[in-house]
C-alpha positions as CSV (number, residue, x, y, z in Angstrom):
1,X,75.3,15.4,3.1
2,X,74.5,16.5,6.6
3,X,78.2,17.0,7.4
4,X,78.6,19.5,4.5
5,X,75.5,21.6,4.7
6,X,75.6,25.1,6.3
7,X,73.3,25.4,9.4
8,X,71.2,28.5,9.8
9,X,71.9,28.3,13.5
10,X,75.6,29.1,13.0
11,X,75.2,31.6,10.2
12,X,76.6,34.4,12.3
13,X,79.0,32.5,14.5
14,X,81.9,34.7,13.3
15,X,80.3,37.7,15.1
16,X,79.1,36.0,18.2
17,X,80.6,36.6,21.6
18,X,83.6,34.2,22.2
19,X,81.8,32.7,25.2
20,X,78.8,31.9,23.0
21,X,81.0,30.4,20.3
22,X,82.6,28.1,22.8
23,X,79.3,27.1,24.3
24,X,77.9,26.2,20.9
25,X,81.0,24.2,20.0
26,X,81.1,22.2,23.3
27,X,77.4,21.5,22.8
28,X,78.3,19.9,19.5
29,X,81.0,17.8,21.1
30,X,78.5,16.5,23.7
31,X,76.2,15.7,20.8
32,X,79.0,13.8,19.0
33,X,79.5,11.6,22.0
34,X,75.8,11.0,22.2
35,X,75.9,9.9,18.6
36,X,78.4,7.2,19.6
37,X,76.4,6.1,22.5
38,X,73.5,5.5,20.1
39,X,75.5,2.9,18.2
40,X,77.2,1.0,20.9
41,X,75.5,-2.3,19.9
42,X,76.9,-1.9,16.3
43,X,80.4,-1.2,17.8
44,X,80.0,-4.4,20.0
45,X,79.0,-6.5,17.0
46,X,81.9,-5.2,14.9
47,X,84.4,-5.8,17.7
48,X,83.2,-9.5,18.1
49,X,83.7,-10.0,14.3
50,X,87.1,-8.4,14.3
51,X,88.2,-10.5,17.2
52,X,87.2,-13.6,15.3
53,X,89.4,-12.7,12.3
54,X,92.4,-11.5,14.4
55,X,92.3,-14.7,16.5
56,X,93.1,-16.5,13.3
57,X,96.3,-14.4,12.9
58,X,94.8,-11.7,10.6
59,X,95.9,-8.1,10.3
60,X,94.1,-5.0,11.4
61,X,94.0,-2.4,8.6
62,X,92.8,1.2,8.8
63,X,91.9,3.2,5.7
64,X,91.0,6.8,5.2
65,X,91.7,10.2,3.7
66,X,92.1,13.7,5.2
67,X,90.8,14.2,8.7
68,X,89.1,10.8,8.9
69,X,92.3,9.1,7.7
70,X,94.5,10.9,10.2
71,X,92.2,9.9,13.0
72,X,92.1,6.3,11.8
73,X,95.9,6.1,11.5
74,X,96.4,7.7,14.9
75,X,94.1,5.0,16.5
76,X,96.0,2.2,14.8
77,X,99.4,3.6,15.6
78,X,98.6,3.8,19.3
79,X,97.8,0.0,19.5
80,X,101.5,-0.9,19.2
81,X,102.9,0.8,22.3
82,X,99.7,0.5,24.4
83,X,98.8,-3.1,23.7
84,X,102.0,-4.4,22.0
85,X,100.0,-5.1,18.9
86,X,102.6,-6.5,16.3
87,X,103.7,-4.0,13.7
88,X,103.6,-6.7,11.0
89,X,99.9,-7.2,11.8
90,X,99.0,-3.5,11.4
91,X,98.4,-1.6,8.1
92,X,97.7,2.1,7.9
93,X,96.4,3.1,4.5
94,X,96.3,6.8,4.2
95,X,95.4,8.6,1.0
96,X,98.5,10.4,-0.2
97,X,100.8,8.3,2.0
98,X,102.8,9.4,5.1
99,X,103.1,13.0,3.9
100,X,99.3,13.4,4.0
101,X,99.5,13.1,7.8
102,X,100.9,16.6,8.1
103,X,99.6,18.4,5.0
104,X,96.9,18.0,2.4
105,X,97.9,16.1,-0.7
106,X,96.0,17.4,-3.7
107,X,93.7,14.8,-5.3
108,X,94.8,12.0,-2.9
109,X,91.3,11.2,-1.7
110,X,90.2,10.6,-5.3
111,X,92.9,8.0,-6.0
112,X,90.8,4.8,-6.5
113,X,93.6,3.1,-8.4
114,X,96.1,3.7,-5.6
115,X,93.7,2.2,-3.1
116,X,93.2,-0.9,-5.2
117,X,97.0,-1.3,-5.7
118,X,97.6,-1.1,-2.0
119,X,95.2,-3.9,-1.2
120,X,96.9,-6.1,-3.8
121,X,100.4,-5.1,-2.8
122,X,99.8,-6.0,0.8
123,X,98.2,-9.3,-0.1
124,X,95.1,-8.6,2.0
125,X,93.0,-11.7,2.5
126,X,90.2,-13.5,4.3
127,X,91.7,-13.4,7.8
128,X,92.3,-9.6,7.7
129,X,90.1,-6.8,8.9
130,X,89.8,-3.4,7.2
131,X,88.3,-0.5,9.1
132,X,87.3,2.3,6.7
133,X,86.5,5.8,8.0
134,X,85.0,8.7,6.0
135,X,82.7,11.4,7.3
136,X,81.0,11.7,3.9
137,X,80.7,7.9,3.5
138,X,81.6,8.4,-0.2
139,X,85.4,9.2,-0.3
140,X,86.7,7.5,-3.4
141,X,90.0,6.3,-1.9
142,X,88.5,4.9,1.3
143,X,85.6,3.3,-0.6
144,X,87.9,1.7,-3.1
145,X,90.0,0.3,-0.2
146,X,86.9,-1.2,1.4
147,X,85.5,-2.7,-1.8
148,X,88.9,-4.2,-2.9
149,X,89.4,-5.7,0.6
150,X,85.9,-7.1,0.7
151,X,86.3,-8.6,-2.7
152,X,89.2,-10.8,-1.4
153,X,87.2,-11.9,1.6
154,X,88.5,-9.5,4.3
155,X,86.1,-8.4,7.0
156,X,85.1,-4.8,6.5
157,X,83.9,-2.2,9.0
158,X,82.6,1.2,7.7
159,X,82.4,4.3,9.9
160,X,80.6,7.3,8.4
161,X,78.6,10.4,9.4
162,X,76.1,10.4,6.6
163,X,73.3,7.8,6.3
164,X,72.7,5.3,3.5
165,X,76.1,6.1,1.9
166,X,78.2,3.4,0.2
167,X,80.7,3.0,3.0
168,X,77.8,2.0,5.3
169,X,75.6,0.0,2.9
170,X,78.5,-2.1,1.5
171,X,80.5,-2.8,4.7
172,X,80.0,-6.0,6.6
173,X,79.6,-3.9,9.7
174,X,78.3,-0.4,9.4
175,X,78.6,2.3,12.2
176,X,76.6,5.4,11.4
177,X,77.4,8.4,13.5
178,X,74.5,10.9,13.3
179,X,76.4,14.1,14.0
180,X,74.5,16.3,11.5
181,X,75.6,19.8,10.5
182,X,78.8,21.3,11.9
183,X,79.2,24.7,13.5
184,X,81.6,25.5,10.7
185,X,80.1,23.8,7.6
186,X,82.2,21.0,6.2
187,X,84.8,21.1,9.0
188,X,84.5,17.4,9.9
189,X,87.4,17.7,12.3
190,X,84.8,19.0,14.8
191,X,81.6,17.0,15.6
192,X,82.1,14.3,13.0
193,X,85.8,13.9,13.9
194,X,85.1,13.7,17.6
195,X,82.5,11.0,17.1
196,X,84.9,9.1,14.8
197,X,87.7,9.4,17.3
198,X,85.6,8.1,20.2
199,X,84.2,5.3,18.1
200,X,87.7,4.1,16.9
201,X,88.9,4.3,20.5
202,X,86.0,2.2,21.8
203,X,86.2,-0.3,19.0
204,X,89.9,-1.0,19.1
205,X,90.1,-1.0,22.9
206,X,87.2,-3.5,23.1
207,X,89.0,-5.7,20.6
208,X,92.2,-5.6,22.5
209,X,90.4,-6.4,25.8
210,X,88.7,-9.4,24.0
211,X,92.1,-10.6,22.7
212,X,93.4,-10.7,26.3
213,X,95.7,-7.7,26.2
214,X,94.1,-6.3,29.3
215,X,94.0,-8.0,32.7
216,X,92.4,-6.6,35.8
217,X,92.1,-3.2,34.1
218,X,95.8,-3.0,33.3
219,X,97.7,-2.8,30.0
220,X,99.6,-6.0,30.6
221,X,101.1,-6.0,27.1
222,X,102.3,-2.4,27.2
223,X,105.8,-1.8,25.7
224,X,108.3,-0.2,28.1
225,X,109.7,2.4,25.7
226,X,110.8,4.9,28.4
227,X,111.6,5.1,32.1
228,X,108.1,6.0,33.0
229,X,106.6,2.9,31.4
230,X,109.4,0.8,32.9
231,X,108.3,2.0,36.3
232,X,104.7,1.4,35.4
233,X,105.4,-2.2,34.5
234,X,107.1,-2.7,37.9
235,X,104.2,-1.1,39.7
236,X,101.7,-3.3,37.8
237,X,103.6,-6.4,38.7
238,X,103.7,-5.4,42.4
239,X,100.0,-4.7,42.3
240,X,99.2,-8.0,40.6
241,X,101.4,-10.3,42.7
242,X,101.9,-8.5,46.0
243,X,105.7,-8.9,45.6
244,X,108.3,-6.3,46.3
245,X,109.6,-3.9,43.6
246,X,112.9,-5.6,43.7
247,X,111.3,-9.0,43.1
248,X,109.3,-7.4,40.3
249,X,112.4,-6.0,38.6
250,X,114.1,-9.4,38.8
251,X,111.1,-11.2,37.3
252,X,110.7,-8.7,34.5
253,X,114.4,-9.1,33.6
254,X,114.0,-12.9,33.7
255,X,111.0,-12.6,31.4
256,X,112.7,-10.3,28.9
257,X,110.2,-7.6,29.7
258,X,107.1,-9.8,29.2
259,X,104.8,-8.7,32.0
260,X,102.4,-11.7,31.7
261,X,105.3,-14.1,31.8
262,X,106.7,-12.3,34.8
263,X,103.4,-12.7,36.7
264,X,103.5,-16.4,36.2
265,X,107.2,-16.6,37.3
266,X,106.3,-14.8,40.5
267,X,103.6,-17.4,41.0
268,X,106.3,-20.0,41.2
269,X,106.1,-21.2,37.6
270,X,109.2,-22.3,35.7
271,X,109.9,-20.2,32.5
272,X,109.2,-23.0,30.1
273,X,105.9,-24.0,31.7
274,X,104.9,-20.3,31.9
275,X,105.4,-19.9,28.2
276,X,103.5,-23.1,27.5
277,X,100.6,-22.0,29.7
278,X,100.4,-18.6,28.0
279,X,100.5,-20.2,24.6
280,X,97.7,-22.6,25.6
281,X,95.7,-19.7,26.9
282,X,96.2,-17.7,23.6
283,X,98.1,-15.1,25.6
284,X,95.3,-14.4,28.0
285,X,96.8,-14.1,31.5
286,X,93.6,-14.8,33.4
287,X,93.2,-18.1,31.6
288,X,96.9,-19.0,32.0
289,X,96.7,-18.4,35.8
290,X,93.6,-20.6,35.9
291,X,95.6,-23.4,34.2
292,X,98.4,-22.9,36.7
293,X,96.0,-23.3,39.6
294,X,92.9,-25.3,38.6
295,X,89.7,-24.8,40.7
296,X,89.6,-27.0,43.8
297,X,93.3,-27.7,43.8
């Protein structure tokens, strides 16, 4: 286990000068990002496969334990406010449950039976996607989640930092992050954790882009949960349509906060037709606008 073994290089890190400690740790962070760059093709393939299942109405499921689980859950939770991903289509399976987000739960990562029960309880099936994350690639809870999900036909993506481990060899799509030994042996919240966080961020964001939840570099499905985001919605609408802020506010109100619908309304589209165009375009604003104004018209 590369992520667990002590490295002779860092054997005396506790007596180094603070500047040298920081220099060594930031070097490890750069190496973690480089490990992600090395597997961009694998991330791209996984994203394409995920898009296929989610386009059929499937759910996105994250599974993990400890540090890896917390990183996975964080990535999943951020999809709701950022891209308005439906809560009912998101499952966050953390060993030890919600309480494990803030403190270690003894023995949670070894609970194979709990993992299998969760897959059955949530009726996971063939249109669903499970992203399993474990630095070791062998964590019993995470591995059991993946195996049980795969057994019922769900698409599985395994993300791990040790090669040829079960999470990678058994997943439909494997993403191996070669981060090697940590400055502090076994502390996978460092290099391994950084690589996992970047990978999850890239993977989920690419999926959301492919699903049409980004248009012209903007989060057009963002939820306005506070004043700042309400203003941001108005600014995006002004930017996308060239209309005044007052016109943008009126359109957003008429669209019940749906920015994509508001864009179509400001292009002169009637609400019923605007909704029909978005439905026909599977929620993709660019395609809906193309249907509104066909080429050569």
